[in-house]
TORLO-486461 format. One record per residue: residue number from 1; residue in one letter; y negated, z negated, x of N, C-alpha, C in turn. Coordinates in Angstrom, 2 decimals, m for minus. Each point is the difference from the previous one (the first is absolute). Example, Ala and Ser with C-alpha at 12.3 -4.5 7.8 and 13.67 -1.06 7.14 Angstrom:
BEGIN
@tikol 1&mivo A&n_py 5.69&n_pz m7.80&n_px 13.19&ca_py m1.19&ca_pz 0.00&ca_px m0.89&c_py m1.20&c_pz 0.00&c_px 0.90
@tikol 2&mivo S&n_py m1.05&n_pz 0.72&n_px m0.35&ca_py m1.19&ca_pz m0.06&ca_px 0.82&c_py m1.09&c_pz m0.73&c_px m0.77
END
This chain:
BEGIN
@tikol 1&mivo M&n_py m149.00&n_pz m110.82&n_px 78.17&ca_py m0.13&ca_pz m1.38&ca_px m0.37&c_py m1.12&c_pz m0.64&c_px 0.82
@tikol 2&mivo P&n_py m0.84&n_pz m0.72&n_px m0.64&ca_py m1.08&ca_pz m0.64&ca_px 0.75&c_py 0.53&c_pz m1.16&c_px 0.84
@tikol 3&mivo G&n_py m0.54&n_pz m0.11&n_px 1.18&ca_py 0.35&ca_pz m1.12&ca_px 0.86&c_py 1.27&c_pz 0.21&c_px 0.83
@tikol 4&mivo E&n_py 0.60&n_pz 1.20&n_px m0.02&ca_py 1.20&ca_pz 0.20&ca_px 0.83&c_py m0.38&c_pz 0.68&c_px 1.30
@tikol 5&mivo T&n_py 0.75&n_pz m0.30&n_px 1.02&ca_py m0.26&ca_pz 0.58&ca_px 1.32&c_py 0.56&c_pz 1.43&c_px 0.03
@tikol 6&mivo P&n_py m0.42&n_pz 0.78&n_px 0.97&ca_py 0.55&ca_pz 1.36&ca_px 0.09&c_py 1.52&c_pz 0.02&c_px 0.19
@tikol 7&mivo Q&n_py 0.55&n_pz m0.96&n_px 0.74&ca_py 1.45&ca_pz m0.06&ca_px 0.20&c_py 0.71&c_pz m0.29&c_px m1.33
@tikol 8&mivo Q&n_py m0.57&n_pz m0.90&n_px m0.78&ca_py 0.60&ca_pz m0.31&ca_px m1.30&c_py m0.06&c_pz 1.20&c_px m0.93
@tikol 9&mivo R&n_py m1.11&n_pz 0.73&n_px 0.06&ca_py m0.14&ca_pz 1.17&ca_px m0.85&c_py 1.03&c_pz 1.06&c_px 0.37
@tikol 10&mivo V&n_py 0.17&n_pz 0.22&n_px 1.32&ca_py 0.99&ca_pz 0.98&ca_px 0.47&c_py 1.40&c_pz m0.43&c_px m0.44
@tikol 11&mivo A&n_py 0.33&n_pz m1.27&n_px 0.14&ca_py 1.31&ca_pz m0.49&ca_px m0.40&c_py 0.22&c_pz 0.17&c_px m1.50
@tikol 12&mivo R&n_py m1.04&n_pz m0.29&n_px m0.79&ca_py 0.11&ca_pz 0.15&ca_px m1.46&c_py 0.21&c_pz 1.46&c_px m0.39
@tikol 13&mivo L&n_py m0.78&n_pz 0.88&n_px 0.63&ca_py 0.14&ca_pz 1.43&ca_px m0.31&c_py 1.36&c_pz 0.55&c_px 0.44
@tikol 14&mivo K&n_py 0.51&n_pz m0.49&n_px 1.13&ca_py 1.34&ca_pz 0.42&ca_px 0.44&c_py 1.07&c_pz m0.44&c_px m1.00
@tikol 15&mivo E&n_py m0.13&n_pz m1.20&n_px m0.53&ca_py 0.96&ca_pz m0.48&ca_px m1.00&c_py m0.05&c_pz 0.85&c_px m1.26
@tikol 16&mivo V&n_py m1.22&n_pz 0.36&n_px m0.42&ca_py m0.15&ca_pz 0.86&ca_px m1.19&c_py 0.66&c_pz 1.34&c_px 0.25
@tikol 17&mivo L&n_py m0.21&n_pz 0.58&n_px 1.19&ca_py 0.60&ca_pz 1.28&ca_px 0.34&c_py 1.53&c_pz m0.08&c_px 0.03
@tikol 18&mivo K&n_py 0.55&n_pz m1.08&n_px 0.58&ca_py 1.46&ca_pz m0.18&ca_px 0.03&c_py 0.57&c_pz m0.12&c_px m1.41
@tikol 19&mivo A&n_py m0.72&n_pz m0.71&n_px m0.88&ca_py 0.48&ca_pz m0.15&ca_px m1.38&c_py 0.02&c_pz 1.34&c_px m0.72
@tikol 20&mivo K&n_py m1.01&n_pz 0.83&n_px 0.22&ca_py m0.02&ca_pz 1.32&ca_px m0.62&c_py 1.12&c_pz 0.89&c_px 0.53
@tikol 21&mivo K&n_py 0.28&n_pz m0.10&n_px 1.30&ca_py 1.09&ca_pz 0.80&ca_px 0.58&c_py 1.35&c_pz m0.44&c_px m0.57
@tikol 22&mivo R&n_py 0.18&n_pz m1.30&n_px m0.19&ca_py 1.26&ca_pz m0.49&ca_px m0.57&c_py 0.20&c_pz 0.49&c_px m1.42
@tikol 23&mivo E&n_py m1.09&n_pz 0.16&n_px m0.73&ca_py 0.11&ca_pz 0.50&ca_px m1.38&c_py 0.42&c_pz 1.47&c_px m0.03
@tikol 24&mivo R&n_py m0.37&n_pz 0.76&n_px 1.04&ca_py 0.31&ca_pz 1.43&ca_px 0.01&c_py 1.42&c_pz 0.31&c_px 0.43
@tikol 25&mivo I&n_py 0.72&n_pz m0.93&n_px 0.58&ca_py 1.37&ca_pz 0.25&ca_px 0.46&c_py 0.92&c_pz 0.12&c_px m1.20
@tikol 26&mivo T&n_py 0.69&n_pz 1.12&n_px m0.09&ca_py 0.88&ca_pz 0.24&ca_px m1.14&c_py 1.42&c_pz m0.43&c_px 0.33
@tikol 27&mivo L&n_py 0.84&n_pz 0.06&n_px m1.00&ca_py 1.42&ca_pz m0.35&ca_px 0.18&c_py 0.67&c_pz 0.97&c_px 0.96
@tikol 28&mivo M&n_py m0.36&n_pz 1.28&n_px m0.12&ca_py 0.60&ca_pz 1.00&ca_px 0.89&c_py m0.39&c_pz m0.24&c_px 1.46
@tikol 29&mivo D&n_py m1.22&n_pz m0.45&n_px 0.23&ca_py m0.41&ca_pz m0.32&ca_px 1.37&c_py 0.85&c_pz m1.14&c_px 0.56
@tikol 30&mivo K&n_py 0.22&n_pz m1.02&n_px m0.82&ca_py 0.82&ca_pz m1.13&ca_px 0.45&c_py 1.43&c_pz 0.43&c_px 0.25
@tikol 31&mivo L&n_py 0.56&n_pz 0.81&n_px m0.91&ca_py 1.37&ca_pz 0.49&ca_px 0.18&c_py 0.12&c_pz 0.85&c_px 1.25
@tikol 32&mivo Y&n_py m1.01&n_pz 0.82&n_px 0.25&ca_py 0.02&ca_pz 0.85&ca_px 1.19&c_py 0.01&c_pz m0.84&c_px 1.27
@tikol 33&mivo V&n_py m0.85&n_pz m0.99&n_px 0.06&ca_py m0.09&ca_pz m0.83&ca_px 1.20&c_py 1.30&c_pz m0.78&c_px 0.22
@tikol 34&mivo H&n_py 0.52&n_pz m0.61&n_px m1.07&ca_py 1.24&ca_pz m0.78&ca_px 0.15&c_py 1.20&c_pz 0.91&c_px 0.24
@tikol 35&mivo G&n_py 0.00&n_pz 1.17&n_px m0.60&ca_py 1.08&ca_pz 0.95&ca_px 0.24&c_py 0.04&c_pz 0.47&c_px 1.44
@tikol 36&mivo R&n_py m1.18&n_pz 0.24&n_px 0.57&ca_py m0.05&ca_pz 0.40&ca_px 1.41&c_py 0.52&c_pz m1.12&c_px 0.90
@tikol 37&mivo A&n_py m0.34&n_pz m1.24&n_px m0.34&ca_py 0.46&ca_pz m1.13&ca_px 0.81&c_py 1.52&c_pz m0.11&c_px m0.05
@tikol 38&mivo W&n_py 0.57&n_pz 0.12&n_px m1.21&ca_py 1.46&ca_pz m0.07&ca_px m0.14&c_py 0.67&c_pz 1.18&c_px 0.70
@tikol 39&mivo A&n_py m0.58&n_pz 1.18&n_px m0.11&ca_py 0.58&ca_pz 1.17&ca_px 0.68&c_py m0.02&c_pz m0.19&c_px 1.51
@tikol 40&mivo D&n_py m1.06&n_pz m0.59&n_px 0.52&ca_py m0.08&ca_pz m0.25&ca_px 1.43&c_py 1.07&c_pz m0.99&c_px 0.44
@tikol 41&mivo I&n_py 0.20&n_pz m1.05&n_px m0.78&ca_py 1.01&ca_pz m1.00&ca_px 0.34&c_py 1.40&c_pz 0.62&c_px m0.06
@tikol 42&mivo M&n_py 0.27&n_pz 0.76&n_px m1.04&ca_py 1.33&ca_pz 0.62&ca_px m0.13&c_py 0.25&c_pz 1.03&c_px 1.10
@tikol 43&mivo H&n_py m1.03&n_pz 0.72&n_px 0.40&ca_py 0.16&ca_pz 0.96&ca_px 1.09&c_py 0.33&c_pz m0.72&c_px 1.30
@tikol 44&mivo R&n_py m0.68&n_pz m1.11&n_px 0.24&ca_py 0.26&ca_pz m0.76&ca_px 1.22&c_py 1.43&c_pz m0.56&c_px 0.01
@tikol 45&mivo V&n_py 0.44&n_pz m0.53&n_px m1.14&ca_py 1.36&ca_pz m0.55&ca_px m0.09&c_py 1.03&c_pz 1.10&c_px 0.21
@tikol 46&mivo T&n_py m0.21&n_pz 1.15&n_px m0.61&ca_py 0.94&ca_pz 1.11&ca_px 0.14&c_py 0.05&c_pz 0.50&c_px 1.44
@tikol 47&mivo A&n_py m1.15&n_pz 0.17&n_px 0.61&ca_py m0.05&ca_pz 0.51&ca_px 1.37&c_py 0.70&c_pz m0.95&c_px 0.97
@tikol 48&mivo F&n_py m0.33&n_pz m1.28&n_px m0.07&ca_py 0.64&ca_pz m0.95&ca_px 0.91&c_py 1.48&c_pz m0.16&c_px m0.32
@tikol 49&mivo G&n_py 0.38&n_pz 0.11&n_px m1.26&ca_py 1.42&ca_pz m0.06&ca_px m0.36&c_py 0.78&c_pz 1.16&c_px 0.59
@tikol 50&mivo L&n_py m0.58&n_pz 1.21&n_px m0.09&ca_py 0.68&ca_pz 1.16&ca_px 0.58&c_py 0.08&c_pz m0.08&c_px 1.52
@tikol 51&mivo I&n_py m1.07&n_pz m0.47&n_px 0.61&ca_py 0.03&ca_pz m0.16&ca_px 1.46&c_py 1.06&c_pz m1.03&c_px 0.40
@tikol 52&mivo G&n_py 0.06&n_pz m1.11&n_px m0.72&ca_py 1.00&ca_pz m1.02&ca_px 0.31&c_py 1.42&c_pz 0.48&c_px m0.24
@tikol 53&mivo A&n_py 0.22&n_pz 0.72&n_px m1.11&ca_py 1.35&ca_pz 0.50&ca_px m0.29&c_py 0.43&c_pz 1.02&c_px 1.04
@tikol 54&mivo T&n_py m0.93&n_pz 0.85&n_px 0.43&ca_py 0.34&ca_pz 1.00&ca_px 1.00&c_py 0.35&c_pz m0.65&c_px 1.33
@tikol 55&mivo S&n_py m0.77&n_pz m0.98&n_px 0.40&ca_py 0.29&ca_pz m0.65&ca_px 1.28&c_py 1.31&c_pz m0.78&c_px m0.08
@tikol 56&mivo R&n_py 0.25&n_pz m0.62&n_px m1.14&ca_py 1.27&ca_pz m0.73&ca_px m0.14&c_py 1.18&c_pz 0.96&c_px 0.03
@tikol 57&mivo F&n_py m0.13&n_pz 1.16&n_px m0.65&ca_py 1.06&ca_pz 1.01&ca_px 0.02&c_py 0.22&c_pz 0.51&c_px 1.42
@tikol 58&mivo A&n_py m1.09&n_pz 0.25&n_px 0.72&ca_py 0.13&ca_pz 0.50&ca_px 1.37&c_py 0.69&c_pz m1.02&c_px 0.90
@tikol 59&mivo L&n_py m0.36&n_pz m1.28&n_px m0.17&ca_py 0.66&ca_pz m1.03&ca_px 0.81&c_py 1.48&c_pz m0.11&c_px m0.35
@tikol 60&mivo G&n_py 0.32&n_pz 0.15&n_px m1.28&ca_py 1.40&ca_pz m0.06&ca_px m0.41&c_py 0.81&c_pz 1.15&c_px 0.56
@tikol 61&mivo V&n_py m0.54&n_pz 1.21&n_px m0.05&ca_py 0.69&ca_pz 1.17&ca_px 0.54&c_py 0.16&c_pz m0.15&c_px 1.50
@tikol 62&mivo G&n_py m1.04&n_pz m0.49&n_px 0.67&ca_py 0.10&ca_pz m0.21&ca_px 1.44&c_py 1.07&c_pz m1.03&c_px 0.35
@tikol 63&mivo G&n_py 0.09&n_pz m1.05&n_px m0.79&ca_py 1.03&ca_pz m1.02&ca_px 0.25&c_py 1.40&c_pz 0.54&c_px m0.22
@tikol 64&mivo I&n_py 0.18&n_pz 0.78&n_px m1.05&ca_py 1.32&ca_pz 0.57&ca_px m0.27&c_py 0.40&c_pz 0.97&c_px 1.10
@tikol 65&mivo C&n_py m0.94&n_pz 0.84&n_px 0.42&ca_py 0.30&ca_pz 0.94&ca_px 1.09&c_py 0.33&c_pz m0.76&c_px 1.29
@tikol 66&mivo G&n_py m0.72&n_pz m1.07&n_px 0.25&ca_py 0.30&ca_pz m0.79&ca_px 1.18&c_py 1.39&c_pz m0.62&c_px m0.05
@tikol 67&mivo L&n_py 0.40&n_pz m0.47&n_px m1.18&ca_py 1.35&ca_pz m0.55&ca_px m0.15&c_py 1.06&c_pz 1.07&c_px 0.20
@tikol 68&mivo I&n_py m0.24&n_pz 1.19&n_px m0.51&ca_py 0.97&ca_pz 1.09&ca_px 0.17&c_py 0.15&c_pz 0.34&c_px 1.48
@tikol 69&mivo V&n_py m1.10&n_pz 0.04&n_px 0.72&ca_py 0.06&ca_pz 0.29&ca_px 1.44&c_py 0.78&c_pz m1.08&c_px 0.73
@tikol 70&mivo V&n_py m0.25&n_pz m1.25&n_px m0.34&ca_py 0.71&ca_pz m1.10&ca_px 0.67&c_py 1.49&c_pz 0.06&c_px m0.29
@tikol 71&mivo I&n_py 0.37&n_pz 0.28&n_px m1.24&ca_py 1.42&ca_pz 0.08&ca_px m0.36&c_py 0.67&c_pz 1.15&c_px 0.72
@tikol 72&mivo C&n_py m0.64&n_pz 1.17&n_px 0.03&ca_py 0.59&ca_pz 1.14&ca_px 0.70&c_py 0.13&c_pz m0.27&c_px 1.48
@tikol 73&mivo D&n_py m1.01&n_pz m0.63&n_px 0.59&ca_py 0.08&ca_pz m0.33&ca_px 1.43&c_py 1.13&c_pz m0.98&c_px 0.28
@tikol 74&mivo S&n_py 0.22&n_pz m0.94&n_px m0.92&ca_py 1.07&ca_pz m0.96&ca_px 0.24&c_py 1.36&c_pz 0.67&c_px m0.09
@tikol 75&mivo F&n_py 0.16&n_pz 0.98&n_px m0.89&ca_py 1.26&ca_pz 0.73&ca_px m0.06&c_py 0.23&c_pz 0.79&c_px 1.29
@tikol 76&mivo V&n_py m1.01&n_pz 0.64&n_px 0.49&ca_py 0.12&ca_pz 0.78&ca_px 1.23&c_py 0.29&c_pz m0.94&c_px 1.17
@tikol 77&mivo W&n_py m0.64&n_pz m1.14&n_px 0.04&ca_py 0.19&ca_pz m0.96&ca_px 1.08&c_py 1.42&c_pz m0.54&c_px 0.00
@tikol 78&mivo R&n_py 0.60&n_pz m0.15&n_px m1.19&ca_py 1.38&ca_pz m0.49&ca_px m0.09&c_py 1.03&c_pz 1.09&c_px 0.25
@tikol 79&mivo G&n_py m0.43&n_pz 1.23&n_px 0.14&ca_py 0.93&ca_pz 1.07&ca_px 0.32&c_py 0.45&c_pz 0.81&c_px m1.20
@tikol 80&mivo Y&n_py m0.52&n_pz m0.24&n_px m1.16&ca_py 0.37&ca_pz 0.80&ca_px m1.18&c_py m0.77&c_pz 1.30&c_px 0.03
@tikol 81&mivo D&n_py 0.69&n_pz 1.05&n_px m0.44&ca_py m0.68&ca_pz 1.29&ca_px m0.10&c_py m0.46&c_pz 0.17&c_px m1.43
@tikol 82&mivo I&n_py m1.30&n_pz m0.11&n_px m0.21&ca_py m0.50&ca_pz 0.08&ca_px m1.38&c_py m0.25&c_pz 1.44&c_px m0.42
@tikol 83&mivo Y&n_py 0.02&n_pz 0.91&n_px 0.96&ca_py m0.19&ca_pz 1.41&ca_px m0.32&c_py 1.32&c_pz 0.72&c_px 0.15
@tikol 84&mivo V&n_py 0.87&n_pz m0.16&n_px m1.01&ca_py 1.34&ca_pz 0.55&ca_px 0.04&c_py m0.02&c_pz 1.35&c_px m0.70
@tikol 85&mivo D&n_py 0.67&n_pz 0.96&n_px 0.58&ca_py 0.10&ca_pz 1.32&ca_px m0.65&c_py 0.85&c_pz m0.11&c_px m1.25
@tikol 86&mivo A&n_py m0.28&n_pz 0.86&n_px m0.96&ca_py 0.77&ca_pz 0.00&ca_px m1.24&c_py 1.40&c_pz 0.54&c_px 0.23
@tikol 87&mivo D&n_py 0.22&n_pz 0.77&n_px 1.08&ca_py 1.31&ca_pz 0.57&ca_px 0.27&c_py 1.04&c_pz m1.07&c_px 0.36
@tikol 88&mivo D&n_py m0.45&n_pz m1.15&n_px 0.49&ca_py 0.94&ca_pz m1.05&ca_px 0.38&c_py 0.70&c_pz m0.60&c_px m1.20
@tikol 89&mivo Y&n_py m0.56&n_pz 0.13&n_px m1.20&ca_py 0.58&ca_pz m0.61&ca_px m1.17&c_py 0.82&c_pz 0.98&c_px m0.85
@tikol 90&mivo S&n_py 0.10&n_pz 1.23&n_px 0.40&ca_py 0.72&ca_pz 0.98&ca_px m0.82&c_py 1.47&c_pz 0.04&c_px 0.35
END
């Protein structure tokens, strides 16, 4: 174009190049890009969900085991024999 500066010419040519690239993008390219994004999000959700569920399960098991220890200790402290032989009941 006559009368345009070199910067304007570069900007115009870049816009033309971008428009041509947009025309070449197919539906499969768009599906591939969006599918990868969704797969990445679902992988992140699944991974953090499994990590959270595992830690919650571990804390729950630890709490239950701690309660069992406290209950058994309280029986022993009160003088009950919690480890009774089976022969005593026959």
